[in-house]
MIKE-732872 format. One record per residue (C-alpha): chain; x, y, z; residue number from 0; residue in three letters. Coordinates in Angstrom, 1 decimal, m for minus. Layout:
N
NODE   mol        x        y        z   seq   type
NODE     A        X        Y        Z   NUM    ALA
...
//
This chain:
435
NODE   mol        x        y        z   seq   type
NODE     A     40.2    m86.9    128.4     0    UNK
NODE     A     42.6    m84.6    126.6     1    UNK
NODE     A     42.3    m80.6    127.5     2    UNK
NODE     A     42.5    m79.6    123.5     3    UNK
NODE     A     39.3    m82.8    123.1     4    UNK
NODE     A     37.5    m81.0    126.0     5    UNK
NODE     A     37.5    m77.7    124.4     6    UNK
NODE     A     36.4    m79.3    120.9     7    UNK
NODE     A     33.7    m81.2    122.4     8    UNK
NODE     A     32.4    m77.7    124.2     9    UNK
NODE     A     32.8    m75.9    121.2    10    UNK
NODE     A     31.1    m79.0    118.7    11    UNK
NODE     A     28.3    m79.7    121.3    12    UNK
NODE     A     24.8    m78.5    119.9    13    UNK
NODE     A     23.7    m77.2    123.2    14    UNK
NODE     A     26.5    m75.0    124.0    15    UNK
NODE     A     25.3    m71.7    122.2    16    UNK
NODE     A     25.0    m69.5    125.0    17    UNK
NODE     A     27.4    m68.7    127.7    18    UNK
NODE     A     26.8    m71.8    130.4    19    UNK
NODE     A     24.8    m70.2    133.9    20    UNK
NODE     A     24.8    m72.7    136.8    21    UNK
NODE     A     21.1    m73.9    137.8    22    UNK
NODE     A     20.1    m75.1    141.2    23    UNK
NODE     A     17.4    m77.2    141.8    24    UNK
NODE     A     15.7    m74.6    143.9    25    UNK
NODE     A     16.1    m72.2    141.2    26    UNK
NODE     A     14.6    m74.2    138.4    27    UNK
NODE     A     11.5    m75.4    140.7    28    UNK
NODE     A     10.9    m71.5    140.9    29    UNK
NODE     A     11.3    m71.1    137.5    30    UNK
NODE     A      8.8    m74.0    136.6    31    UNK
NODE     A      6.0    m73.0    139.0    32    UNK
NODE     A      6.4    m69.2    137.9    33    UNK
NODE     A      6.2    m70.0    134.0    34    UNK
NODE     A      4.6    m73.2    133.9    35    UNK
NODE     A      1.1    m72.9    132.3    36    UNK
NODE     A     m0.7    m75.5    133.5    37    UNK
NODE     A      0.2    m74.1    137.2    38    UNK
NODE     A     m1.5    m70.4    135.7    39    UNK
NODE     A     m4.0    m71.9    134.7    40    UNK
NODE     A     m4.9    m73.5    138.2    41    UNK
NODE     A     m4.5    m70.6    139.6    42    UNK
NODE     A     m6.9    m69.2    137.5    43    UNK
NODE     A     m9.4    m71.7    137.9    44    UNK
NODE     A     m8.8    m70.8    142.3    45    UNK
NODE     A     m9.3    m67.3    141.8    46    UNK
NODE     A    m13.0    m67.8    139.9    47    UNK
NODE     A    m13.2    m70.3    142.7    48    UNK
NODE     A    m12.5    m67.2    145.6    49    UNK
NODE     A    m14.9    m65.0    143.3    50    UNK
NODE     A    m17.9    m67.6    143.5    51    UNK
NODE     A    m17.4    m68.1    147.4    52    UNK
NODE     A    m19.7    m64.6    148.0    53    UNK
NODE     A    m22.3    m63.7    150.2    54    UNK
NODE     A    m24.3    m62.5    147.4    55    UNK
NODE     A    m23.8    m65.6    145.5    56    UNK
NODE     A    m25.2    m67.9    148.0    57    UNK
NODE     A    m28.0    m65.6    148.8    58    UNK
NODE     A    m27.7    m63.2    151.5    59    UNK
NODE     A    m28.6    m60.3    149.7    60    UNK
NODE     A    m31.7    m59.1    148.3    61    UNK
NODE     A    m32.3    m58.6    144.5    62    UNK
NODE     A    m33.2    m54.7    143.6    63    UNK
NODE     A    m34.7    m54.3    140.0    64    UNK
NODE     A    m36.0    m51.1    138.3    65    UNK
NODE     A    m37.5    m50.9    135.1    66    UNK
NODE     A    m38.7    m47.8    132.7    67    UNK
NODE     A    m41.2    m47.7    129.9    68    UNK
NODE     A    m42.9    m44.5    128.2    69    UNK
NODE     A    m45.0    m45.2    125.4    70    UNK
NODE     A    m46.2    m42.6    122.4    71    UNK
NODE     A    m49.8    m42.8    120.7    72    UNK
NODE     A    m50.9    m41.1    117.4    73    UNK
NODE     A    m54.7    m42.1    116.7    74    UNK
NODE     A    m57.5    m40.9    115.3    75    UNK
NODE     A    m60.7    m40.5    116.4    76    UNK
NODE     A    m64.8    m40.7    115.4    77    UNK
NODE     A    m67.1    m41.0    117.9    78    UNK
NODE     A    m70.9    m40.2    117.7    79    UNK
NODE     A    m72.8    m40.6    120.7    80    UNK
NODE     A    m76.6    m42.2    121.7    81    UNK
NODE     A    m79.7    m39.8    122.6    82    UNK
NODE     A    m77.2    m36.6    121.0    83    UNK
NODE     A    m75.4    m35.9    124.5    84    UNK
NODE     A    m72.9    m34.8    122.6    85    UNK
NODE     A    m72.0    m33.3    119.3    86    UNK
NODE     A    m70.1    m36.4    117.0    87    UNK
NODE     A    m66.4    m36.2    118.1    88    UNK
NODE     A    m63.9    m36.5    115.1    89    UNK
NODE     A    m60.1    m35.8    115.5    90    UNK
NODE     A    m57.0    m37.3    113.7    91    UNK
NODE     A    m53.3    m36.5    114.8    92    UNK
NODE     A    m54.5    m37.4    118.0    93    UNK
NODE     A    m51.1    m37.4    120.4    94    UNK
NODE     A    m51.3    m39.3    123.7    95    UNK
NODE     A    m48.0    m40.6    125.7    96    UNK
NODE     A    m47.8    m42.4    129.3    97    UNK
NODE     A    m44.7    m43.4    131.2    98    UNK
NODE     A    m44.2    m45.7    134.0    99    UNK
NODE     A    m40.9    m46.2    136.2   100    UNK
NODE     A    m40.4    m48.3    139.0   101    UNK
NODE     A    m38.5    m50.4    141.4   102    UNK
NODE     A    m39.0    m53.7    143.1   103    UNK
NODE     A    m37.0    m55.7    145.5   104    UNK
NODE     A    m37.4    m58.9    146.6   105    UNK
NODE     A    m35.3    m60.6    149.6   106    UNK
NODE     A    m35.5    m64.1    150.6   107    UNK
NODE     A    m36.1    m63.9    155.1   108    UNK
NODE     A    m36.0    m68.0    155.2   109    UNK
NODE     A    m34.8    m70.3    152.8   110    UNK
NODE     A    m34.3    m73.8    154.8   111    UNK
NODE     A    m30.9    m72.9    155.6   112    UNK
NODE     A    m30.5    m72.9    151.8   113    UNK
NODE     A    m28.5    m69.7    151.6   114    UNK
NODE     A    m26.2    m70.9    154.5   115    UNK
NODE     A    m25.8    m74.1    153.4   116    UNK
NODE     A    m24.4    m72.8    149.6   117    UNK
NODE     A    m21.9    m70.1    151.6   118    UNK
NODE     A    m20.1    m73.1    152.9   119    UNK
NODE     A    m20.6    m75.1    149.7   120    UNK
NODE     A    m18.5    m72.2    147.9   121    UNK
NODE     A    m16.1    m72.2    150.4   122    UNK
NODE     A    m15.1    m75.9    150.2   123    UNK
NODE     A    m15.4    m75.1    146.8   124    UNK
NODE     A    m12.4    m72.4    146.6   125    UNK
NODE     A    m10.5    m75.1    149.3   126    UNK
NODE     A    m10.8    m77.9    147.0   127    UNK
NODE     A     m9.8    m75.4    144.3   128    UNK
NODE     A     m6.7    m74.6    146.2   129    UNK
NODE     A     m6.0    m78.2    146.7   130    UNK
NODE     A     m5.7    m79.4    143.2   131    UNK
NODE     A     m3.6    m75.8    142.7   132    UNK
NODE     A     m1.4    m77.5    145.4   133    UNK
NODE     A     m1.1    m81.0    143.8   134    UNK
NODE     A     m0.4    m79.7    140.5   135    UNK
NODE     A      2.5    m77.6    142.0   136    UNK
NODE     A      3.4    m80.8    144.1   137    UNK
NODE     A      3.5    m82.9    140.7   138    UNK
NODE     A      5.5    m80.3    138.9   139    UNK
NODE     A      7.9    m80.2    141.6   140    UNK
NODE     A      8.2    m83.6    141.2   141    UNK
NODE     A      8.6    m83.8    137.4   142    UNK
NODE     A     11.2    m81.0    137.7   143    UNK
NODE     A     13.2    m83.1    140.9   144    UNK
NODE     A     12.7    m86.0    138.7   145    UNK
NODE     A     14.2    m84.3    135.7   146    UNK
NODE     A     17.0    m82.4    137.0   147    UNK
NODE     A     18.4    m85.5    138.5   148    UNK
NODE     A     18.0    m87.5    135.0   149    UNK
NODE     A     20.2    m84.8    133.4   150    UNK
NODE     A     22.6    m85.3    136.4   151    UNK
NODE     A     22.6    m89.0    135.3   152    UNK
NODE     A     22.8    m88.7    131.9   153    UNK
NODE     A     25.8    m86.1    132.3   154    UNK
NODE     A     27.4    m89.0    135.0   155    UNK
NODE     A     27.0    m91.3    131.9   156    UNK
NODE     A     28.7    m88.9    129.7   157    UNK
NODE     A     31.5    m88.7    131.9   158    UNK
NODE     A     31.4    m92.9    132.4   159    UNK
NODE     A     31.8    m93.4    128.4   160    UNK
NODE     A     34.2    m91.1    127.7   161    UNK
NODE     A     36.3    m92.7    130.6   162    UNK
NODE     A     35.7    m95.8    128.7   163    UNK
NODE     A     36.6    m94.5    125.3   164    UNK
NODE     A     40.2    m92.9    126.5   165    UNK
NODE     A     41.0    m96.5    127.6   166    UNK
NODE     A     40.3    m97.8    124.2   167    UNK
NODE     A     42.2    m95.0    122.7   168    UNK
NODE     A     45.0    m95.8    124.6   169    UNK
NODE     A     45.0    m99.5    124.2   170    UNK
NODE     A     44.2    m98.9    120.0   171    UNK
NODE     A     47.3    m96.6    120.3   172    UNK
NODE     A     49.6    m99.5    121.9   173    UNK
NODE     A     48.2   m102.1    120.1   174    UNK
NODE     A     48.9   m100.1    116.7   175    UNK
NODE     A     52.4    m99.1    117.7   176    UNK
NODE     A     53.3   m103.1    118.4   177    UNK
NODE     A     51.8   m104.1    115.1   178    UNK
NODE     A     53.9   m101.3    113.1   179    UNK
NODE     A     56.8   m102.7    115.3   180    UNK
NODE     A     56.3   m106.1    114.6   181    UNK
NODE     A     55.4   m107.0    118.5   182    UNK
NODE     A     51.7   m107.4    117.5   183    UNK
NODE     A     49.5   m109.1    115.5   184    UNK
NODE     A     47.0   m107.4    113.2   185    UNK
NODE     A     44.0   m109.0    114.6   186    UNK
NODE     A     44.6   m107.0    117.7   187    UNK
NODE     A     45.3   m104.2    116.3   188    UNK
NODE     A     41.9   m104.6    114.1   189    UNK
NODE     A     40.2   m105.8    117.4   190    UNK
NODE     A     41.3   m102.5    119.5   191    UNK
NODE     A     40.1    m99.9    116.4   192    UNK
NODE     A     36.6   m101.9    116.6   193    UNK
NODE     A     36.3   m102.1    119.6   194    UNK
NODE     A     37.5    m98.0    120.4   195    UNK
NODE     A     34.7    m97.2    117.1   196    UNK
NODE     A     32.2    m99.1    119.2   197    UNK
NODE     A     32.8    m97.3    122.2   198    UNK
NODE     A     32.6    m93.9    120.4   199    UNK
NODE     A     29.1    m95.0    119.1   200    UNK
NODE     A     28.2    m95.5    122.7   201    UNK
NODE     A     29.6    m92.1    123.7   202    UNK
NODE     A     27.6    m90.4    120.6   203    UNK
NODE     A     24.1    m92.1    121.7   204    UNK
NODE     A     24.5    m91.1    125.3   205    UNK
NODE     A     25.5    m87.4    124.8   206    UNK
NODE     A     22.2    m87.5    122.3   207    UNK
NODE     A     20.2    m88.7    125.1   208    UNK
NODE     A     21.9    m86.0    127.5   209    UNK
NODE     A     21.2    m83.3    125.0   210    UNK
NODE     A     17.7    m83.8    124.4   211    UNK
NODE     A     16.9    m83.8    128.3   212    UNK
NODE     A     18.3    m80.7    128.6   213    UNK
NODE     A     16.3    m79.5    125.7   214    UNK
NODE     A     12.7    m81.7    127.4   215    UNK
NODE     A     13.7    m79.8    130.9   216    UNK
NODE     A     14.0    m76.2    128.9   217    UNK
NODE     A     10.6    m77.1    127.9   218    UNK
NODE     A      9.2    m78.4    131.1   219    UNK
NODE     A     11.1    m74.5    132.6   220    UNK
NODE     A      9.3    m72.7    129.7   221    UNK
NODE     A     12.5    m71.7    128.6   222    UNK
NODE     A     14.1    m71.2    124.9   223    UNK
NODE     A     14.8    m74.8    124.1   224    UNK
NODE     A     18.8    m73.7    123.4   225    UNK
NODE     A     19.4    m72.3    126.8   226    UNK
NODE     A     22.6    m73.8    127.9   227    UNK
NODE     A     22.8    m74.6    131.9   228    UNK
NODE     A     25.6    m76.4    134.3   229    UNK
NODE     A     24.2    m78.3    137.1   230    UNK
NODE     A     26.5    m80.1    139.9   231    UNK
NODE     A     27.2    m83.5    138.9   232    UNK
NODE     A     26.3    m85.4    141.8   233    UNK
NODE     A     23.2    m87.1    143.0   234    UNK
NODE     A     22.7    m86.5    146.9   235    UNK
NODE     A     20.5    m88.4    149.2   236    UNK
NODE     A     18.4    m87.6    152.1   237    UNK
NODE     A     18.6    m89.5    155.3   238    UNK
NODE     A     16.7    m92.5    155.2   239    UNK
NODE     A     12.6    m92.0    155.2   240    UNK
NODE     A     10.6    m94.3    157.6   241    UNK
NODE     A      7.6    m96.0    155.6   242    UNK
NODE     A      5.8    m95.0    158.8   243    UNK
NODE     A      5.9    m91.6    159.1   244    UNK
NODE     A      5.7    m91.6    155.5   245    UNK
NODE     A      1.8    m93.4    155.7   246    UNK
NODE     A      1.0    m91.5    158.3   247    UNK
NODE     A      2.1    m88.0    156.8   248    UNK
NODE     A      0.2    m89.3    153.1   249    UNK
NODE     A     m3.2    m89.6    155.0   250    UNK
NODE     A     m3.3    m86.6    157.0   251    UNK
NODE     A     m1.0    m84.1    154.1   252    UNK
NODE     A     m1.7    m86.1    150.0   253    UNK
NODE     A     m3.5    m83.1    148.4   254    UNK
NODE     A     m5.5    m85.8    146.2   255    UNK
NODE     A     m6.9    m87.4    149.1   256    UNK
NODE     A     m7.8    m83.7    151.0   257    UNK
NODE     A     m9.0    m83.0    147.7   258    UNK
NODE     A    m11.6    m86.4    147.5   259    UNK
NODE     A    m12.4    m85.6    151.5   260    UNK
NODE     A    m13.6    m81.8    150.3   261    UNK
NODE     A    m15.6    m83.7    147.1   262    UNK
NODE     A    m17.4    m85.4    150.0   263    UNK
NODE     A    m18.2    m82.6    151.7   264    UNK
NODE     A    m19.0    m80.5    149.5   265    UNK
NODE     A    m21.6    m83.5    147.9   266    UNK
NODE     A    m22.8    m83.9    151.7   267    UNK
NODE     A    m23.3    m79.9    151.3   268    UNK
NODE     A    m25.4    m80.6    148.2   269    UNK
NODE     A    m27.9    m83.2    149.7   270    UNK
NODE     A    m28.6    m80.7    152.6   271    UNK
NODE     A    m29.6    m77.9    149.9   272    UNK
NODE     A    m32.0    m80.6    148.0   273    UNK
NODE     A    m33.8    m81.1    151.3   274    UNK
NODE     A    m33.6    m77.4    152.3   275    UNK
NODE     A    m35.6    m76.9    149.1   276    UNK
NODE     A    m38.6    m79.1    150.7   277    UNK
NODE     A    m38.9    m76.5    153.4   278    UNK
NODE     A    m41.2    m73.2    152.8   279    UNK
NODE     A    m39.5    m69.9    151.4   280    UNK
NODE     A    m40.3    m66.4    152.9   281    UNK
NODE     A    m39.3    m63.0    151.2   282    UNK
NODE     A    m39.7    m59.8    151.8   283    UNK
NODE     A    m41.1    m57.9    148.8   284    UNK
NODE     A    m40.9    m54.1    148.3   285    UNK
NODE     A    m41.5    m51.9    145.5   286    UNK
NODE     A    m42.4    m48.2    144.4   287    UNK
NODE     A    m43.8    m47.1    141.2   288    UNK
NODE     A    m44.8    m44.1    138.9   289    UNK
NODE     A    m46.5    m43.3    136.1   290    UNK
NODE     A    m47.9    m40.6    134.1   291    UNK
NODE     A    m50.4    m39.9    131.5   292    UNK
NODE     A    m51.1    m37.0    128.5   293    UNK
NODE     A    m54.2    m37.8    126.5   294    UNK
NODE     A    m54.8    m35.3    123.7   295    UNK
NODE     A    m57.9    m36.9    122.7   296    UNK
NODE     A    m60.1    m34.4    124.5   297    UNK
NODE     A    m62.0    m36.5    126.5   298    UNK
NODE     A    m61.1    m38.5    130.1   299    UNK
NODE     A    m58.6    m37.7    131.9   300    UNK
NODE     A    m56.3    m34.8    130.4   301    UNK
NODE     A    m53.0    m35.3    132.3   302    UNK
NODE     A    m52.4    m36.9    135.4   303    UNK
NODE     A    m49.7    m39.2    137.6   304    UNK
NODE     A    m49.5    m41.3    140.4   305    UNK
NODE     A    m46.9    m43.1    142.8   306    UNK
NODE     A    m47.3    m46.4    144.6   307    UNK
NODE     A    m45.5    m48.0    147.4   308    UNK
NODE     A    m46.1    m51.4    148.3   309    UNK
NODE     A    m44.6    m54.2    150.7   310    UNK
NODE     A    m45.7    m57.3    151.8   311    UNK
NODE     A    m44.1    m61.0    152.4   312    UNK
NODE     A    m44.4    m64.1    150.5   313    UNK
NODE     A    m44.3    m67.8    151.2   314    UNK
NODE     A    m43.9    m70.3    148.7   315    UNK
NODE     A    m43.3    m73.9    149.5   316    UNK
NODE     A    m43.6    m77.0    146.9   317    UNK
NODE     A    m46.9    m79.3    147.7   318    UNK
NODE     A    m45.9    m82.0    145.1   319    UNK
NODE     A    m44.0    m82.1    141.9   320    UNK
NODE     A    m43.8    m85.4    140.7   321    UNK
NODE     A    m41.7    m87.0    143.0   322    UNK
NODE     A    m38.7    m85.0    141.6   323    UNK
NODE     A    m37.3    m83.5    145.0   324    UNK
NODE     A    m37.6    m86.7    146.5   325    UNK
NODE     A    m35.4    m88.7    143.6   326    UNK
NODE     A    m33.2    m85.4    143.7   327    UNK
NODE     A    m32.5    m86.0    147.4   328    UNK
NODE     A    m31.9    m90.0    146.3   329    UNK
NODE     A    m29.5    m88.9    143.9   330    UNK
NODE     A    m27.8    m86.6    145.9   331    UNK
NODE     A    m27.1    m89.0    148.7   332    UNK
NODE     A    m25.9    m91.7    146.0   333    UNK
NODE     A    m23.1    m89.3    145.0   334    UNK
NODE     A    m22.4    m88.7    148.4   335    UNK
NODE     A    m22.0    m93.0    149.2   336    UNK
NODE     A    m19.7    m92.7    146.1   337    UNK
NODE     A    m17.8    m89.7    147.2   338    UNK
NODE     A    m17.1    m91.7    150.5   339    UNK
NODE     A    m16.4    m95.3    148.4   340    UNK
NODE     A    m13.4    m92.5    146.3   341    UNK
NODE     A    m12.4    m91.7    149.3   342    UNK
NODE     A    m11.1    m94.9    150.7   343    UNK
NODE     A     m9.9    m95.9    147.3   344    UNK
NODE     A     m7.6    m93.5    147.1   345    UNK
NODE     A     m6.4    m94.3    150.7   346    UNK
NODE     A     m6.0    m97.8    149.1   347    UNK
NODE     A     m3.9    m97.0    146.2   348    UNK
NODE     A     m2.1    m94.7    148.1   349    UNK
NODE     A     m0.7    m97.1    150.9   350    UNK
NODE     A     m0.2    m99.3    147.9   351    UNK
NODE     A      1.9    m97.1    145.8   352    UNK
NODE     A      3.8    m95.8    148.9   353    UNK
NODE     A      4.4    m99.8    149.7   354    UNK
NODE     A      6.2   m100.9    146.3   355    UNK
NODE     A      7.9    m97.3    146.2   356    UNK
NODE     A      9.4    m98.0    149.3   357    UNK
NODE     A     10.7   m101.0    148.1   358    UNK
NODE     A     12.1    m99.6    145.1   359    UNK
NODE     A     13.7    m97.6    147.4   360    UNK
NODE     A     14.8    m99.6    150.0   361    UNK
NODE     A     16.4   m102.1    147.2   362    UNK
NODE     A     18.3    m99.2    145.1   363    UNK
NODE     A     19.6    m97.7    148.6   364    UNK
NODE     A     21.2   m101.6    149.1   365    UNK
NODE     A     22.4   m101.5    145.6   366    UNK
NODE     A     23.7    m98.7    146.0   367    UNK
NODE     A     26.2   m100.4    148.7   368    UNK
NODE     A     27.2   m103.0    146.5   369    UNK
NODE     A     27.8   m101.2    143.3   370    UNK
NODE     A     29.9    m99.1    145.4   371    UNK
NODE     A     32.0   m102.1    146.4   372    UNK
NODE     A     31.9   m102.9    142.8   373    UNK
NODE     A     32.9    m99.8    141.1   374    UNK
NODE     A     35.9    m99.5    143.4   375    UNK
NODE     A     37.2   m103.6    142.7   376    UNK
NODE     A     36.7   m102.7    139.4   377    UNK
NODE     A     38.6    m99.3    139.2   378    UNK
NODE     A     41.2   m101.0    140.3   379    UNK
NODE     A     41.2   m104.5    138.2   380    UNK
NODE     A     41.6   m101.9    134.8   381    UNK
NODE     A     44.9   m100.0    136.1   382    UNK
NODE     A     46.0   m103.3    137.0   383    UNK
NODE     A     45.2   m105.2    133.8   384    UNK
NODE     A     46.4   m102.1    131.5   385    UNK
NODE     A     49.7   m103.0    133.0   386    UNK
NODE     A     50.0   m106.1    132.4   387    UNK
NODE     A     48.6   m105.4    128.8   388    UNK
NODE     A     51.4   m103.0    128.2   389    UNK
NODE     A     53.9   m105.9    129.3   390    UNK
NODE     A     52.0   m108.2    127.6   391    UNK
NODE     A     50.8   m110.6    130.2   392    UNK
NODE     A     47.5   m110.0    129.6   393    UNK
NODE     A     45.8   m110.1    126.5   394    UNK
NODE     A     43.4   m107.2    124.2   395    UNK
NODE     A     40.3   m109.8    125.0   396    UNK
NODE     A     41.0   m110.1    128.9   397    UNK
NODE     A     41.7   m105.9    129.0   398    UNK
NODE     A     38.6   m105.5    126.9   399    UNK
NODE     A     36.6   m107.7    129.6   400    UNK
NODE     A     38.2   m105.5    132.4   401    UNK
NODE     A     37.0   m102.1    130.7   402    UNK
NODE     A     33.3   m103.4    129.7   403    UNK
NODE     A     33.3   m104.8    133.8   404    UNK
NODE     A     34.5   m101.2    135.2   405    UNK
NODE     A     32.2    m99.3    132.6   406    UNK
NODE     A     29.0   m101.6    133.4   407    UNK
NODE     A     29.9   m101.5    137.2   408    UNK
NODE     A     30.2    m97.0    137.4   409    UNK
NODE     A     26.7    m97.0    135.0   410    UNK
NODE     A     24.9    m99.5    137.7   411    UNK
NODE     A     26.1    m97.3    140.1   412    UNK
NODE     A     24.9    m94.2    138.7   413    UNK
NODE     A     21.3    m96.3    138.1   414    UNK
NODE     A     21.2    m97.6    141.6   415    UNK
NODE     A     21.4    m93.6    142.6   416    UNK
NODE     A     19.2    m92.2    140.1   417    UNK
NODE     A     16.7    m94.9    141.2   418    UNK
NODE     A     16.8    m94.4    144.9   419    UNK
NODE     A     16.8    m90.5    144.2   420    UNK
NODE     A     14.0    m91.0    142.3   421    UNK
NODE     A     11.9    m93.1    144.6   422    UNK
NODE     A     12.7    m90.6    147.2   423    UNK
NODE     A     10.9    m87.5    145.3   424    UNK
NODE     A      8.0    m90.2    144.9   425    UNK
NODE     A      7.6    m90.9    148.2   426    UNK
NODE     A      8.0    m87.5    149.4   427    UNK
NODE     A      5.4    m86.1    146.6   428    UNK
NODE     A      2.8    m89.1    148.1   429    UNK
NODE     A      3.4    m88.1    152.0   430    UNK
NODE     A      2.4    m84.0    150.9   431    UNK
NODE     A      6.0    m83.3    151.7   432    UNK
NODE     A      7.5    m81.9    148.8   433    UNK
NODE     A      5.5    m78.3    149.8   434    UNK
//
C-alpha cells in the first residue's frame, strides 16, 4: 500500500480517534482482572464467606442478652373491709411504678461436636469461595487472551486483503493502459475492474470485523469502546504441550474440579452436623436481675428493691420428632452421594474436553507446517504470474487464480495459527495453569 493511502486509511478509520498506545497481553489481563465487574462480584462474595468463617458464627461463644422495663400506673381505689377492721379506703390518682433490669447468658458447652463441624464447614465454604473466584479469573484470562489473539488474526487478515487489493489495483492499471493503447481487450479491463471491486469489498468487510473485535475487547476490559490501541501482530506459540502432563495437572489443579471436591466436603460436614443434633446439648446458664417498686396506694409495700443472681446447667435432647431427624440425615447422605457423582462426572467431562481440544491443537500445529509451505510457494507463484502477465504470456484469468490462491494460502495460515493458539489457551485453562 502506498504511503499516502496508508495515511488516508488511518485518518478515516472509525476507531482511530485517540492517540494509539501499545497494549501487551499482560497489561490487558491486568486491566480486565482489576475492572471486570464479574471479578469484583466474585471477590465481594469471597469477602462474605470470609466474614461468615468465625468462631462466633459456629457457636463457640456465649450469647448474652440484656433486658430493662419500667412501668408506671395511675389507679383509683375504693375498698371496704370485713368486720370493720379498718376504715374504708377510697383514693384516686394513685401513682405507682416498678422497674426490672437483668442480664442473661447462655453458653453451649457441648452439642455433639456440632460447633466444631460448623467451624470446618465455614472454613470449607471460604475455600470454595476462593476457588470460585479463581475459576472466574481463569475464565476471564482465557477470554481476554483468545480475544487479544483474535484481534491479531483480524488485523493479519486485513493486511492480507490489502496486499491482494494492491495486486488487483496494479492489474487494473495495466489492463486499463493496454486497453487505451489498443493492446488489450475491453473484457480484460472490465474483468480487472470487477475483481478490484470485489477485493475492495472484502477488505471493507474485514476492516469492519477488525474494528468490531477491538470494540468488544474494550468492553471486555471495561474501557471506552472508542479507545484505540496497537498490538504486535504476531501469534507466538509455546513449546508443544504434552497431553499426559495436562491431564495430571487438570485432575489436581482445575479450579472447577477442586470446587466440586470442596462441595463434597461441605456435604459430608452437613451430614455430620445433622447427626450431631441427635446427641444431647448442654448449656451453661447464668443471669442477674434487679427490680424495684414504689407503691402509692397506702397499703402493702411502700418501696422495695431486690436483686437476684442465678446460674445452672441445662441439658436438652431430641427424643422423638416424627422421624424428621432421620429423614434429614438420609437426605444429607444422598446429597453427599450426588456430590461424589458430580466429581466423577466433572472428571470425565474434563478429560474428554482435554482430549478433543488436544486433537484440535495437534491438527492446527500440523496445518501450520503445511500452510507455511503452501504460502511460501504461493508468494513465489504470484511474482512469476504477474511478470508473465506483464509481458502478455499469462492471461488475466490465470493471474486472478494465482492471486486468489496466494490470498487463500495466507488466510489459511493465519487461521491455523489462531486455531492453535486458541486451543493452547484452552488447554492451559483446563489444566488449571493460567494463574
